[in-house]
N, C-alpha and C positions, 0 to 999 in steps of 0.2 A: 641553839648553842648548848643549852643545858642538857638537852637530850643526847647530843653528840658526846659530851663528856661522860654522861652516864653509860652510854654504849661503850665508850673506850675503856671505862673501868671494868665493865662486864667482860670485855675481851681479854684484858690483862688478867683478871681473876680466872678466866677459863684457861688461859695459857699456863698459869701457875698450877692449876688443878691437873692439866694434862701432863706437865713435867713430873709432878708427884706420882701420878698414876704410872708413868713409864718407869720411874725410879723404883716403884713397888715391885717391878718384875725383875729387879737386879739379881745377879747371882748371889746365892747364900753360901754359907760355909760348907754345907753338904755338897753343893755343886763343885766348889773348888776341890773338895776331897775326892769326888768322883773323877774329876779331870786329872788329879794327881795320880790316881790309880790306873789311868790309861797307859797302855804299853806301846802305843803307836800314835802318830799324828792322825791317822785315819780314825782310830777309836775316839780320840778327843773331838774331832770334827763331827763324828756321828752323834756323840753325846750332846754337843752344842745344838745340833740340828734337831735331835729328838726330844731333848729335855729342857731347853732354855728358850728365852725369847729371841735368841739368835737364829731360830728356825726360819724366820722371815728372810734374813740375809743369806741363809744357806739353801733356800728353796731351789730345787732343781740342780744342786751341786752334787757331783758324784764323790761322796766322802771316802769311798773305798780307795780311790786313786788320787786323792788330793795331795798336792805338794805343800810342804810347810810354808813356803813363800806365798803361794796362792791363798792359803787359809788366812795368813796374817794380813794380806791385802784386802781380803773380804771383810775382815774385822775392822780394819782402819776405815774402809769405805763405809761401813755401817755407822761409824761416828758421824761422818758427813751427812749421811742420809737422815740420821736423827736430827741433826742441826737444821737441815732444810725443811723437815716436817714441822719443827718448832717455829721457825720464822715464817713458814707458810701459814701456820695456824693463826699467827698473830698479824701476818702481813707487815712485818717490821724490817724486812730485809734491806731497805734503803737507809736505815738508821746507822750512823757512823759507829756507834758502840757495838751493835749486834753484828757488824761486819768484821769484828776482830778475828773471828775464826778464818774468814777468807784470807785476811792479811797473813795470819800465822801459817796457813797451809801453803800460800804462795811462797813464803820465805822458806818453808821446809822443802818444797819441791825444787826451788832454785839451789839450795844447799846440796840436795841429793844429786842434782845435775852436776854441780862442781866436783863433788866426790868422784863421780864417774869420769869427768874430764881429767882429773888428776891421775886416776887409775888407768887412763888410756882406753876406757871401754865406752861403747856407745849404745848400751842396752838399757838405758834409763827409760823405764816404762812408768808413766804416771799411774798411781793407784786411785786417783780421784775420778768420780763419775763425770762423764763427758758433759752433762748438762750444766756443770759448774762453769763452763766457758761463758755462760751468760753473765756471770758475776765477777769473773777474774779479770785482772788488768792485762793479762797476756793469754795467748792461746795455749792451753795445756798440751794438746797434741803436738803443737810445734815445738814445745819445750822438750818433749820426749824424743824429738828428731835432732836436737842440737848436738853438733859434733865438734864444736870449737868455742873458745871464749868469745871470739868475734861474733859468732852466730847468737850467743847468749846476749851479748850487748845489743845487737840489732833487735832481738825479740823484745827486750825490756826497755827499749829507748824511750818510750812514752809512759813509763811507770816511775813511781817514786824510788824504786830500787836502783835505777840506772846510775845516778851519781856515785853511789857506793861501789857498784860493780866497776864502773869506769875508773875510779880512783885506784883500784887494785888490779887493773889489767896487766898481765905479764908483759915484760919487755919484748918477748918473742912469742908469736903464736905457737901454742903447744907447750910453752914453758910452764913451770910449776906455779900453781895458783895459791895464794896465801889464804887458805880456807879459814883458819882461826880468826884472822883479822876481819874477813868478810862476815863471818858468822856473828862476831861481836857487834859489828856496826849494824847489821840487819836486825839482830835481837834488840839492840838499843833503840833503833828506829821504831820497832814494834811496841816496845815498852812505853816509849814516850807518846806514841800515837794513841794507845789504848787509855793511858792515864789522862791525856788531854781530852778524850771523848767523854770522860766522866763529868765534866763541868756542866753538861746539859741537864743533868739530873738535880744537882744541888742538894742541900739538906742532908738528912741521914742516909739516903740512898747513896749519894756521892761519897760520903764519909766512910760507909761500910765497904763499898766496892773498892775504894782507894786502899783501905786496910787489907782486904783480901788479896788484891793484885800486888800491893806493896810487899806483903809477906812472901808471895811467890818469887818476886824479884830478889828479895833478901836471901831466900833459901837457895836459889840458883847461885848467887855470889858466894855464899858461905860454903856450899858443897864443892863448888869448883875451886875456890881458893884453898880449901882443906886438901883436896886432891893434889894441887900443885905443890903445896908445902910438904905433904907426906911422901909423894912419889918422886918429886923432882927437886925438893928442897929449894924451891924458887925464892928469890928475894922479894922484898916488898914492892919495888918498882915494877918488876916483871909481872907479879900477880895483879897489881892494880891496873896495869895496862890491859889486862885480859878480862876485867870485870865490867858489868853493866854499870855505868856511872849514875845510878839512881839510888837514893838512900831513903829508907822508910823507918822501920823500928830501931835500927842501929845507925847512929849518925856516922858521917864520913870519918870523923876522927877515931871513933871506936873500931870501924872497919880497918882503918890504917894500922891500928894496934894489932889486930889479928894478922894482917898481912906481914907485919914486921916480926912476928914470933920467930924464935931461933929454930924451932922444929915443930913437928906436928903435936907433940905432947904439950908444949907451951901454948900452941894455938888452941888446943882444947881447954886448957886451963883458963885462958883468957875468955874463950867463948862461954865457959860455964858461968861467967859473971855478967853476961849480956842478958837482955830480955828473953831471947829464945832459950839460952842455956838454963835460966831459972825455970822457965815454963816447962821445958822438957824434963828437968829433974823433978819438978812437982808432979808431973804426970807419970813418973816412974819408968820412963823409957831408958833403955840401956845405952849409955854413952860409949860403951866399948865398940859399938858400931854407930858412930855419929851420923853417917849418911842415912842409914835406915831410920834412925831415931828422928831425924829432921823430917823425912818423908812421912813417917807415921804420924808425927805431930801435925804436919800440914794437912794430912788426910782427915784427922780428927777434927781440926778446925773447920775444914770445908764441909764435912758432913753435918756438923753442928750449925754452920751458917746456912746451909741449904734448908734444914728443918725449921730454922727460925726466920727465914727470909720473908719480908713483908712487901716486897716489890718485884715486878717481873724482871728487871735487870739483874737484881741480886740472885733471884731464883735461876735465871737463865745461865749466868756465869758459873755458879757453884754446881748446878746440875751437869753442865758440860765438863767441868773438872772431874767430877765423880765418874762420869761415863768414860772419860779418857783413862782414868786410873784402872777401871775395870778391864778395859781392852788390853792395857799394858800387862795386867795380871795374867790374862789368858795367854798373851803372846809369850810371856816368860815361861809359863808352863809348857807351851808347845815347843819352845826352843829347848827346854830342859829335857823333854821327852825325846826330841830329835837327836840330842847329843848324849843321851843315856845318863844324865846326871842323877845322883841319888835323890829320892823323893824328899828327904829332909832338907837337902840343899836347895831344892826348888822352892819348897814351902816357905823357907826363910826370906824369900824375895817377894812374897805375896803381901800386898797391902790390904788389910781388912779391918 
């Protein structure tokens, strides 16, 4: 028994070492500068293939004729392949916590499908690798063929998403689907499921993970509520009805105060007196762009947490967060190039 525990610790240490080694290959500032100087999507793809660790994902790809959407799909898929390499390295794929990425991507794919149904299109093509079908609760290829809400319900009937989807079935087949309501309930389900899975760890690992994940939920609620206040002048009840009902660093009462602000200026004034507002001010982030300041603050926290992580679950979660941010950075640059946005405007969207 003692030998098995020792072996387990060695595997966990090896997993953490592997993740740090992969993170060491991340894109640097000079890589982002090089991408920003590209004048076409093909040039950006060729740089990624020739000069970065994405060469593996782009092996055999004709970068000269690549479409923006195809390149973005390849980059998103590389995230999942990274994930599978990690859980394969540790053989932890059956663990409820480590499956959080599967749950998240299943939800993302369902929501993309609903967007296509509302738009009246049936060209939803999953960007996920086919071998994920071994792990998902429904068949990804069948999801790509869904042409009606009824078909979506049939496909997900034996999954935990079915009760949520059934509740919001349109009165008539082909009728408008309440995407925001479904998204909120699916995201809430995901948030509760991942936080519940942390109990298995206990001690400092559970405490730190709960803090990381809680901060992320808080950030989503703060950014979304700020947008609703600024762009739609939504009232407190409407805002609260669209937020994930989980509270971490900011208690529910304090969040209610933000939601009830008269306008976006009062919202920011109240926000400045919260934990996050004080932390952001202390770090010197510019609150003239509160959304970017929150994202930058979250990135800084995650990067620090990854470098200080002392357990495989912490390392795994923060590593994947950083990898996702990197891919989003590249996609923002690619989209900026495609639509001929000024370099300065694109660079302001990059999180580093």
